[in-house]
N, C-alpha and C positions, 0 to 999 in steps of 0.2 A: 603438751596438756591440750586434750581436746577442745575446739572452742564449745563456749553453751551457746553464746550470743547467736551463732546460725543456725541452733538448732531451735530458735524460739521464730513462729511462726503465727502465734497468738498466744494471747496470756494463757490458753489451756496447757500451751506447752511449758509454758512456764512452773503452771502448777502442778507439772510434775517431776522436778525436781526437788532435792530433798533441800532443805534450811541449812545445812553444811555448806549446801553448791553453792549457794547464793553471793558469800561475800567475792568466789569468783566470777560471778554474773556482773556483778557491780564495778569490780575493774576491768574488766571486757568490753563493758558500756561505755565506762569513762575515757578510756583510751581512745574507742572508737568515736566519740563526740570529739576530743581532743584534738585528734589525728584531722579530720575531717574543717572544722574551725580555721585550725592552721591553713589550710587551704583555700578555703570557698569566705573565712570570715563569720561569724554568727553570735549568736548566745553563750557565752562558752559558762561561765562563773554559776551562773544563775542554774546549770543544769547539773554542773557538776555537782551543786548542793542538794541536789534531791534526788538523788539515783538510788540509795537503801529504802528510801519513803516511798517512790512511786515502784519499787519492786512490791515491797509489802501492801502497798494498795490493791495492786493486779493480782497478788498471791493470796488474800485472802477475800476481796469482794470478785463478784465474778459483772464486770461490765463490759458491755458491748451494747450491739443496735439491739436486743431484743432482752439485755439484764439489764444489772444496775447502773446509776447514773453517775457520772464523772465529770466537774468542772472545774476547768483551769481558770483563776483568777491571776489576771497577767498573764499572757499565753507563752510566753517565751522560757515557762521554765516546763517546758512539753519535749523535749527531746527526747528521755527515757522511756515516757508513754509510748514517742511513736516506733521506738526499735522493740519495743515489748508487743507493739499490735500489730507486727508482720511489716514495718516498712524498712527495715533493716538496705533492701534493695534500692532505693530510693534515697539513701543516705550522700551518696559521692556524686548527687545532682543538690544538696541544698541550697534553698533559694535561690532556684531557679526555674525554667519552667519542663526541665525536664527529670527534676528529682521532688524533694519533699518541699513545702512550706514549711518555715521557723515558727509557725504559731499553728494551732490547732484550726486543722481542715476535714470538714465532714465530707467535701468533694475525694477527699482521700481515703476516709474510712468511716465506718461506721460508729468506731470509737471515742470521737472527734464530736460534741454537739453543735458546737458552735466555731464560726468564723472569730476569734475572739485576742485583741492586741492593745487593749484599755483597759484599766486596773479597776477596779469599785466593783467590777458586774458579778462575778459568779454566786455571791450568794443570794442577791435577788434572783436570777435566773433559776438557781439552784428551789428558791423555794417555790417559782412557779411551775417547777416540774415535780414537785413533792406534790404540792397540791391537784396538779392533773392526775399524775398517777392514780392517787386517792381516790378522787373523785371518780375515774375512768375504771377502778376495781383492781389495778395493776400495782399498790403500792403495797411495799412491807407491810404488815403487822403481826406482833409475835402470837396472836391467838387466832387470827382468821384466816392470813395469807401470808404465811412462813416463807414460802416463795418469790413473792415479788419484790419489787426494785426497791433497792435503797437508794437516797442520794449521798455522795460526796463533793464537797467543794474543797480544792485546795488554795487557801491564800496564800502567799508569799510577796516576798521583795516589801514588807510594809504598804501594802496599799491595801492593810486594813484602815487604816486612816482616812482612808478616803470617804467622801460623805455618802456616798452611792452604797459603800459598807458598810455604814453605820445604819444607815434604812435597812437595809439589807438584814443587818442582826436583829434592828428592831421588828420586822418581819418574821424571820426565824422564829423566833420566843414565841410566836403565838402558835407554832404547830402543835399537831398534836400525834406527833408521830418520830419514826426515826429521820434522822439528819444530822449530816457529819460534816461538820467545820473543820477543816485543817490548818491550824494557825502554824505557817511552815517560817519560824522565824529564826532567819538567819542573820538580825541584827542588821541588818543591809538593805536600803531601798536599792534606786538604780545604784545611788552612795549612801553616805551616810546617811540612816533617817534623820529626820527634824521632827520637832512637835514634844507637846507633852505627853503623847501617848507612846512614843518612841522615847521616852527619857525613863518612862512609867516601867517600860519593859528592862528596861538597863540596869534600873536601882535594885529589879526584883533579881533577874540573875546575877548579879556580884553581891548579892545580901549572901555574908556566912553564916548566919543562923538559916536563911533559907537553902541553903546547900545541904545543911547540917542535918536539916528534918528531911530533904530529898534522901540521902543516905541511909536516914531509920525507914524509910520508905520503901526504899528499895530491899534494903533485908529484910522488912516484914512479911514483904509480895513474894521472897524465895521460899518463902513456910506455908504460905497460904493454898489452899488448895482451886481448881478453877473453878472459872466462876466468878470469881470474888476480885479480880484485879482494880476494876471501875471502880466499884463499891468501896474496898480498902486506899487505893491510890485518892478518892475523891476526900476522903476524911483525913489520911493525911495533909493531903492540899488545906483544906480547911484547918487542920492545927497548924499550918503554917502559915496561913495568910494570918491567924489568930495572932501569933509571935512575931511575924513580919512589921503587922499593925503594932504592936508594944515595941518593938524596936524602934519606933520608927523612920523604916527604909521605906516602905511600900504595903500597899494592903493586896489580898488575893494573892490565890496561888498562879506566879505568873499572871495578873490579870484576871486570874479566876472568878475575886470577887467582884471584878469591873465588870466580867463578861457576864454574869447572873443576873445583873439588874437587867439586863436586855430577856431573862427568863432561859437561859442557858446553863444547862450545866457545862464546866469547866475541868478538865483534869491534862497533869503535866507541870511544866516540863519534861518532856522523855526527849532521850538520846535518839535524836534522827538520822544517826548514821550505825543505830545498834539495831541491826534487823530481825532475831530473836525476840526484843523487846518489841519492836515496833509492831511484828506480827502478834503477838499476844494480847495487845493491846487493841490495837484495829480488830482481833477478831471477835471481842466482845464489844466493840462503838457498834460491829456491823449489825447487831443485833439490838443493842439498846432502844429503848422506845419513846424515846426522848430527845428532843434538839440538843447536840453537847458540843462545845468548841476542845480538841483537841491540838494542846499546845505541845509543836515538835520544834527542836530547840536543832539545826544545822550548820552548816557551816557553808558559807559560800565559795564556791572553786574548789571544795574539797577535792583533793588526792592526788594536786598538780602544785607545788609550793608556789609557782611564779603566779597562780591566779588565785590560791590563798593571800599571799602576803599585798596584794592587791586586786581585790574584788569588782573594785570600778575600773579599772585598765583597763582590766578584762571581765567586765560584763557583757559588752559586745565589739569584740575588737575586732578591727582589719584582720586580713591573713598575716601571720607572724611564721617564722622559724625557730624552731629549737636548736640549739646546739650546747648539748648537754646542760648546766643547770644556767644558760644563757638563753634570752628570749627574745627576738628583736622583730616588732611590727613592722611590716612592709610601708614603706613611704608612699604616701599617693599625694605630694605636692600641698598646695596650703589650701585648706577649706574656707568659705564661706565663714564656719561655725569658729575656726583662730582669729579669723578675720574680726569677726564682730567682737569678740573677746577681747581682740588687743584695743579696738576702736570704745568701746566702753571704757577699759581705762584710760582713755585719753580724755572719754567727756567726763568722769568722775574727778580725774586730777586739774580740769580748769570749770569744773561747775557743783561747787560743793551742795547743789540743790537737786541732781541728778540720783535718783536710787534706784537699785537695780532687785530685781524676785526673778526665782526660778521654780518651777515642782518637780523637784527631786532629778532636777537633768543639770547640772552645773557644770560636767562634764559634755554632754551633747549640746551646751547651747553655749560652749563657751565663757560661762558664769564663773568658772571653777578660776579662770586668772583677774578675777576682781574681787572672789570671796578674801581671799588673804590680803588685798591692798586694804581694801575699804570695807572693813570685819562690819562696822556699826552702819553701814547701808546697804549693806547685800543681804538676802535673806532667802532663805530656801524653806518652804514651807510643807516640802515632801510632797505625797501626789494628789496635792488641793490646788487644783487648777481655781476651783470656783471661788476658794478663799481667796487665793493668789490676785486674782484680778480685782474681786473687792478689796481686797489692803491697799492695793495700788490705788485706785479711785479714795482713800482714806489718807493716802497721803500724798496725793494733788488736791483735795480738798484742804490740806493745809500748808499747801506752799511750796510741794516739793513740783520734784521732775521722773515720775517713776517710772522704769522701762522694764515691759514683764517680756523675760525671754521664753517662748514656749513652744516646742513643736508645732507647727500648723495642725497633725492632725489632733491633736488635743487641745487646740483651738475651740472645738465647739463644745466639749465639758465646762467652759466659762459664759458662752454665747448670752447666757441670762444676765450675767455678770456686766458684761461689755454694754450691752441693751440697758437694764438698769441703772445700775449704779455710775454709770462712764459717762457712757450717750445723752443718754436722758437728763445730767445733770449739767453736762458741758463739759464734763471733767477731762482734761487731756492727759488720757490714760496711752501711753503708747506702747506699741506691741513690735517685739522684734518673733517672725516667724519663720524658724528653723526647719529645714527639711518639708517645704512649700513644694506642691507639684509631685511629681513620681519619686519614689524613695530607691529603687530598685528591691534590693533580696529582702524587706519588710514586708514587701508586696501591700495587697491592695487593707489591711487593717491600718496600714502606718501613710498610705497616700495623702496628701494634703489638698484635696481637690477644690474645697467649698469653702475656703475664707473667706474670697475674692465677693462671693453669692451673699454670705451670710453679713459679711462687715459692710457692702456696700447698702442695703436698706437702711441703713441708720444714718440719718443725719446730719451733716455737719462734719460726716468722718472723712479723712484723707487716706487712703489706699494707695499703697506704693509698691514697686519691686526694683531690687536692684539686680544689675547686672552683670556688674564687676566689683573690685575693691572700691576704687574712686568713688564709684555712683553712692556704694552703699555708706561709705563716708558721708557724701555729699548729703544722702537720706535724713542720718541720723544727726546731723548737723541739726536739718531742715524742722526734724521732728522734737529736737532739745527746745526751738523758739516756736515752735506749732500750738498754743495758749487755747484755742478755741473748741478743741474736742476732739473724741478721739484719733488716734492714728494710727497706720500700721505698716509695715514694709517685710516684704516675702523675698526668701531666699532657699536656696535651694540645697538639699546633699550634696555636693560636689565642692569641685575645685573653681577660686574665680579665676578667673582668665584677664590675658591681657587684649586682645583681641577689639574690642571698643575704644579701648584708647589709640590702639595703633590705626585704626580707619577715622576715627572722628576727631582725635587731639584730645586738649586740655578738657576734664568732664568739669560742668559750669556747676554754680550752684542748683539746687533745685529752688522753683518757681511756684506756687501750688496751682496745678491743671494743667502744666505745658511740657509737652514732648520736646525731645531733642534729636536733631537728626546726625545722623551718623555716617551720610552719606554726604556732607556739604557739596559737592559740585551738583547733587540731584535736589536739594531744599528746596520746594516748592515757594518757599518766601522770598527766595534770592534767584529763581531762573526765571527765566523769560517762555511764554507758550510753548515756543519750539523747542526749547531745549527741556521741557517738562519731562519729566520721567512717565514710562510705562505702566506703570507699576509703583504703589509706595507699601511697604510695609509697615506696620504699626506693630511692634513685639513687646509685649508684657515681660517684662524681669531677661531672664537669662536667653529665650530663645530668639533673643537680640543676635547675639551671638552666631548660633545656627544661622539665622537670617542671614550675616553677611557672610556667611558659606554659600549659602544659597545663591545671592546678589551676585557672586562672583563666578558663579558657575553657571549663570548665566548671562552675563555679560556678552557674549558675541550676540546675542539674540533681543535682552532687552535691555532697558535701562531701569532699574530697578531701586529705588528709595529705599533706606532702612531707617525707620525711626526707634529708638527707644520711648517707649509711651511714657516713662515713669508712672504715669497714674492713671489706676481703674475708676477711682472718682477723687474728686472730676476729672472728667477727659478732656484732651484739649479739643476742647470744640471749634476753634478758630481753624485750628488746623484740620479737620476730620471737613469742615465749611470749604474750605481753599480746594481740598483735593479733589471732591463731589462737585464742586462748581466747575472743575477742570476739565471734568469727565477723568480724572482718575483710577483707575480701579484701587479697593483696598483691600489688604490680605491682613486682618488683625490673628495674631498667632501669642498662643499662650497654655501656658504650664499647668492647664486646672482645669475644672469642666465646663462645658461649652453654655451649660444651663447658668446662666445669671453671670456668668463671667465678663472678662474685658469686653469681647468682641460683643456680648448683648448689650454693654454700656455704650460703643459707639454705635451698634441699629438703634439705640433709644437716643444716641445724640443725633444723631440723622433723621430721625423723624420728627423730634422736637422740634430741628430747624428746618423743616418740611424741606427736607433734599430726597433726592431717590437712591435708597439703599440697595439695588437691584444687584449691580458691583462690590457688595460688600462680601469676601471669600471669610470666612472665618475657620480656622484650624487650634483646634486643644484637645482637651480629653474627650472622649466619646460617652456614651450613658449607657455604659457598661463596666463591669468589672477588670481593671487589670493586676492582673497575679502575678506572683514573684520571680524576677529575672534583674538581668542588670538592667540600672537605669538606661544606659545606651538601647538595650534591648525595647525597653517600655517605651522611650520615644521616640523610635522607628515604628513599633508595631500603633501608637497614636498617629503617628503621621506627622511630627514635632519637629523632627531631626533634619537635618538639614536638606536631604534627598527628598523629606516629605512634603518641606517649605518651600522647595524651587517647583514642586510637580503643583502644589499650591497657587505658586506667582505664577508658573505658567497658565495653568487654567483661569487665573483672573487677566490676564493679559490676554487670552484668547477671545474673554468675554469682552474687554475693549476693540480689539480688532472685530468682533462679531456686530456690535453694535452698528460701526460705522459700514460693514458689510451690507449687512440686512437693508440698508437704504439703497444700495444697487443688486437688485434683485439678478442680475445675470453673470454676478461674480460669482466662480466655481469655489466653495467653501471644504478647502481639505482635507483638515483637523476633523478625527473621528469625535471630538470632543465637540466642537464648534459647531458640529452637523447637530449632533444630539441635542444640546442646548437649542439650535436655531430652529428644531423640530418640536422639543417643548413649547417656544416661544408660540 
């Protein structure tokens, strides 16, 4: 059988196929995605579920740099879209710098409008583009501009419950032109969706009465002439809404009555895997002159039993191997996420006041370990970070000890609540920030690079980082007893290491604003001036592990003291004073942006203490976007892997030597770096 996918270089090639050929294309797309994700990891189940929907959208609309607008809400459902827009050759480099991003990426193709990895944004951005096109005379109008640009937004994985999506719907209802919201309803978020709206959709889908009416409607549509699908389906949906209300199940056509409160005509649900039906409905929706929601029912993980059967596990799996009906994920060691899940179980077992929440990420944050054991004290809010943090503030106000487990990249979605309802009130809300720093294959849309900068501005906050499992346990125990304000603990998307335990011995309890020396023989507090280190590395979080490697590689030339800084707020002012007053250069290292980060806090501490900060060297993430690749490659690019830290330490050590040399003008300066620095001075 001739491969169809290999012939698709643009949507124009897709539209040359017959409708009868499209199921074969869908099968080939699924196979290609599954094979590649098995090798590289990536988002599997959400992409398998939207194959037919994506084919139908590109078959009907003319999306492109000069054509119609297509926006994705939660960009991880974009793989089929990328394969239909000429990026099949990039698939084998998925999630690396040599291939395609796992999210929409405008630098790859003009078919991608936004870099997007966060939920809830498509409708509002789409409303803006619709208004802009209309104002610029480019928008579709059935009377005055039939070749104008249409706008379609694909909303999936339960992101419709997000507050920003609600605001977008409110704005969409005011448009007086074509605007399509495709609600990809797969009955799933990242995991099982939560909340009243999710339950509402569930009730409508399982209503026997509604199913009967939908079947009647489908039979009716078979006999109708073209051009009346939307009108008649809308009529049938309205009748279903009335009947379902009387039956006491739910109001509206799968949410139809609900969406129409926003001023949007609502049609569906229709089968999201039935290509002829999708194409018929989308053809009429394309030319509809009012805002519309088309409710499409899909199956997450469609096409592979293992993905359909456990869509949460295969939402974004690591590489895996298929052997017949058996699928085995590759083992990657013990992750921080898993360690946090076990630690939360232990905390909740010994303290009945501890409660925990997540925003649609129970597996990704380790909360799935807690849910079955403490269902009354564990909450999954769905994709609603702002609500989750405010709810935690409310729990804190009533005397509980709330922990909010959230990806660092999603924290900024709840910053206002961290400020107003938690910090301003002095409430002890505790943030466990998973995937802090560089995240590898998910790339720039998911890097957690600004949580320190955001939280450090909040008075009374305690901002911590873990370097390994013992330090994580100690930090969480500290947080449990920290009742004077907001606290946070960051840790990466990585495996835990035992290097710090081997180097520094038993992990002591956390003490507010105090660092821990991982090289006891070089601890500035315990060594005489004659045995003082040549350089001190203050590492915030897991860069301490690579700092130990760097120190080991330099031991023939320099004595390098390595400290686990533990706190970015408050920093260890006494340690900074001791190091600078003894003329010991400092290298700060963090897996975070340099602007407003840990290193900036060290500089500020030196300035506040009227100390000379000229020999403080800061290493961290640059003021630029780092694209998708392995986490190891990204750390090297940022210069915060072991080799990069060693370079920074050597530079700081030479600055210290240089200061002594400058007092002796006749001494020849051999090092190029030192000569350059001397010339600048």
